C-alpha positions, 0 to 999 in steps of 0.5 A, spaced: 684 307 734 689 312 735 693 315 729 701 315 728 701 309 732 707 305 731 707 299 726 700 302 723 699 302 715 694 303 711 696 297 706 693 292 711 687 291 706 691 290 700 695 285 703 689 281 704 689 280 696 696 278 696 695 273 701 689 270 698 693 269 692 698 265 696 693 261 699 689 259 693 695 257 689 695 263 684 702 265 686 705 258 685 701 257 679 703 264 675 711 262 677 710 255 674 707 258 668 712 263 666 719 259 666 720 261 659 720 269 661 726 268 665 732 267 661 737 270 667 738 269 674 733 272 677 732 276 684 724 276 683 720 270 682 715 272 676 709 269 680 710 274 686 712 280 681 705 279 677 701 278 684 704 285 686 702 288 680 695 285 681 695 288 688 698 295 685 692 295 681 687 293 686 690 299 690 688 304 685 695 304 681 695 305 674 702 305 672 708 301 673 711 306 678 705 305 683 709 299 685 713 304 689 707 304 694 708 297 695 716 297 695 715 302 701 712 297 705 717 291 705 715 289 712 708 287 709 710 285 702 717 283 702 721 284 696 717 288 690 720 287 683 723 294 680 719 297 675 724 295 670 723 287 672 716 288 672 716 291 665 
């Protein structure tokens, strides 16, 4: 193992939590259970936003602004909702 390599991330473990949520169907279930929350055209699926919020908590986050950590790793987590959208 070498430090400073290309494509190295410290978020690989947290990605497993998001992938687990997807594979067991939690993300889809949350999306289907929350259609009443979205009253306008949306850019971010509410189920995905909730899973990202849970991943942030698992990663030690304690505020909505901690989603920025996931947002900085778009190659791993894709589009992460803004703080305002998640709120």
